[in-house]
C-alpha positions, 0 to 999 in steps of 0.5 A, spaced: 509 583 494 505 577 492 509 570 492 504 564 492 507 557 491 505 553 485 502 546 486 506 540 484 501 535 482 497 534 476 491 539 475 488 536 468 489 542 465 493 543 458 497 549 459 501 548 452 498 552 446 498 546 442 494 543 447 497 536 445 495 533 452 488 534 450 489 531 444 492 525 446 487 524 452 481 525 447 484 520 442 485 515 448 478 516 450 475 514 443 480 508 443 477 505 449 470 507 448 470 504 441 473 497 443 468 497 449 462 498 445 464 493 439 463 486 442 464 487 449 468 481 453 468 477 446 473 482 443 480 479 442 483 486 442 488 487 449 485 492 453 492 495 455 495 502 452 502 505 453 503 512 454 510 514 452 513 521 454 519 524 457 520 525 465 516 531 467 512 531 460 505 531 462 503 524 462 500 524 469 496 531 467 494 528 461 491 521 465 488 526 469 484 529 464 482 522 461 480 520 468 475 526 468 473 525 461 471 518 462 469 519 469 461 517 468 463 510 466 470 508 468 473 508 475 481 510 475 485 506 480 492 509 480 498 504 483 504 507 485 509 502 483 515 507 486 511 507 493 510 500 493 517 497 491 518 494 497 511 490 497 509 483 494 507 487 487 501 482 485 498 482 492 499 489 493 495 491 487 489 486 489 489 489 496 490 496 494 485 496 488 480 492 492 480 496 498 479 502 494 473 499 491 470 497 497 471 504 500 468 508 494 462 503 494 464 501 487 462 493 488 455 492 489 455 484 488 457 479 493 463 475 491 465 467 493 470 465 497 473 458 497 474 454 504 479 448 504 478 443 509 484 440 513 481 433 511 484 432 504 478 427 502 473 433 503 472 437 497 473 445 498 467 449 500 465 455 496 461 460 500 458 467 498 461 472 502 462 480 502 468 483 498 471 485 505 471 478 508 474 476 501 480 481 502 481 479 509 482 472 507 487 475 501 491 480 506 492 474 512 489 468 513 488 467 521 487 461 525 483 461 531 485 456 537 481 456 544 486 454 550 482 452 556 485 454 563 484 449 568 484 452 575 489 449 580 485 446 587 488 449 594 492 445 598 487 446 604 481 444 600 485 438 598 487 436 606 479 438 608 477 433 602 481 428 605 479 429 612 472 428 610 474 421 606 477 418 612 472 421 617 467 417 613 471 411 612 474 410 619 467 408 623 465 403 617 472 400 618 472 400 626 465 397 626 467 391 622 473 390 626 469 391 633 470 385 637 464 381 640 465 384 647 467 391 646 472 394 651 474 401 653 480 401 649 476 400 642 472 406 644 478 410 645 482 407 638 475 409 635 475 416 638 482 417 636 482 415 629 476 419 628 479 426 630 486 424 627 485 428 621 483 434 625 489 433 629 493 433 622 489 438 619 491 443 625 498 441 625 499 443 617 495 449 618 500 451 624 506 449 620 503 453 613 499 458 616 493 456 613 486 460 615 480 456 616 477 460 610 482 457 605 478 450 606 472 453 602 477 456 596 476 451 591 481 454 586 486 459 585 483 462 579 476 461 576 475 457 570 475 460 563 476 459 556 482 464 553 481 465 545 488 467 541 489 468 534 496 468 530 497 470 523 500 467 517 502 471 511 500 469 504 505 468 498 504 472 492 497 470 488 498 465 483 497 467 475 490 463 476 488 467 482 490 474 480 486 473 473 480 470 477 480 476 482 480 481 477 475 478 473 471 477 479 472 485 481 469 486 474 463 482 475 462 486 481 462 493 479 456 497 478 452 496 472 455 499 466 462 501 470 469 499 467 475 499 471 482 502 469 488 501 472 494 505 471 501 503 473 505 510 475 512 511 476 514 504 474 520 507 470 523 510 477 524 503 480 531 500 480 533 495 475 530 489 477 524 491 480 522 494 473 523 487 470 519 484 475 513 489 475 513 489 467 513 481 467 507 481 471 504 486 467 506 482 460 503 476 463 496 479 466 494 484 461 498 484 455 497 476 454 490 476 456 483 480 455 479 482 461 472 484 461 471 491 463 478 492 465 483 496 462 491 497 463 494 504 462 502 504 463 506 511 462 513 510 461 519 514 459 523 510 453 530 512 455 529 510 463 526 503 461 532 502 456 537 503 463 532 498 466 532 492 461 539 492 459 544 490 463 550 495 465 555 492 461 551 493 454 553 498 449 548 504 449 547 503 441 544 496 443 539 498 449 534 502 445 533 496 440 532 491 446 527 496 449 523 497 443 522 490 443 519 489 450 515 495 448 512 492 442 511 486 445 507 488 451 503 494 448 498 493 441 497 501 442 502 506 444 500 514 445 506 519 445 506 525 449 509 530 444 515 535 446 513 542 447 516 547 442 519 553 444 513 558 444 510 553 448 516 554 453 515 561 453 507 561 454 507 556 460 513 559 464 509 566 463 503 563 465 506 559 471 510 566 473 503 570 473 500 565 478 506 565 483 508 573 483 502 576 478 504 581 473 511 584 474 516 588 470 521 583 471 517 577 468 520 577 461 527 578 463 527 572 468 523 568 463 529 569 457 534 567 463 531 561 465 530 558 458 537 560 456 539 556 462 534 550 460 533 550 453 528 544 453 525 544 460 519 540 462 513 543 467 515 540 473 522 543 472 519 550 471 514 549 477 520 547 481 524 553 479 518 558 481 517 555 487 524 556 489 524 563 488 517 564 492 521 561 498 527 566 497 521 572 497 518 569 503 525 569 506 527 576 504 521 580 502 523 586 498 530 587 500 532 583 494 530 584 487 526 578 484 531 578 478 537 577 483 533 571 486 532 568 480 539 569 477 541 566 484 537 560 483 539 559 476 546 559 478 547 557 485 552 551 483 556 556 480 556 561 486 557 556 491 562 552 488 569 552 490 569 560 492 565 564 497 559 567 494 562 574 494 568 572 490 563 569 485 558 575 485 564 580 484 567 575 478 561 575 474 562 568 472 555 567 474 552 571 469 556 569 463 551 565 460 546 570 459 551 576 456 
């Protein structure tokens, strides 16, 4: 029996009969291209767009179609706010955006980096550099130190050097002290003084077990210079630094190319994280227009209402507060419409055929699913069908596909507070389909 898993990611194809996602993508494409064609960077209209839609309504799928429509002149960068919630948001956005543009070879011009002198009396130095070098400076500022290792002299070498010094000095001293009539004792004292260092050296050698060859070992180790580095993590870029960075990126893009930044999965963040990121978007995009840079933010209004309002706020006050934030941020909002009943039936049939092929049980399973989920979304339908595929891989032809589908639809009833046999024999799991 054919049973193939469905990909649970956007494909850029509108499976709804009304083609509402295609219509929204076409409208946004027209809006973007007309604004860019009018006055270029002198146009005062903010380049920020909101895309409203319920969870699983197809926002990501629509944005993928929009990306395909604008692929020749617009580079799309998607920032996963949910996946980067533990990072410093401003810094993470610039780092990932710049790194991706470098990897995709979209930056064709050099940039500039400001080097600050430790001497406050000197002016900062601005130098030309590659974007890779500037990104390195953003990620972490590295300081380099040179540590000189001074070798230690061997004790035997010290003794030998001292012996040579004494041997050279004693004859001179003894010659100065030589009496007019030198006697035999003078020559004996001179001889002993001359050989005294050798006698002392031999004594030390015997006591410390030196070797004669140690005299020629000048150092324990060879002299060398060690280079060590340490990293100091930077703080979040300031508002001025962030804006300048985006403008510089836009200026370095290939001729005729624009940049579209999509902030995805923002409404999945915890309450405080949503507020912080929304504040950054408001500051950097809603309040300022960039040359050749667009910002698109898909969102779910109901989920945002839980983030913007405190927990003790009444439900009736949450939505007006959310509406205020949305209207304050976006000059333009496009909405993904909710599918109608005929769309649900057609989409489910299309997905079912992709997974299982044409089967007699398809209409029955389709009706049962829509009775259980009157207003499903694409993601939920794909998840349900993939669960059925998983069961088919496990049981093969031993269990009918209809029975597998009913089990997945009513798994909570069958497995709740009783044995599966009791739940199945009681018939409780099919009461909703009678």
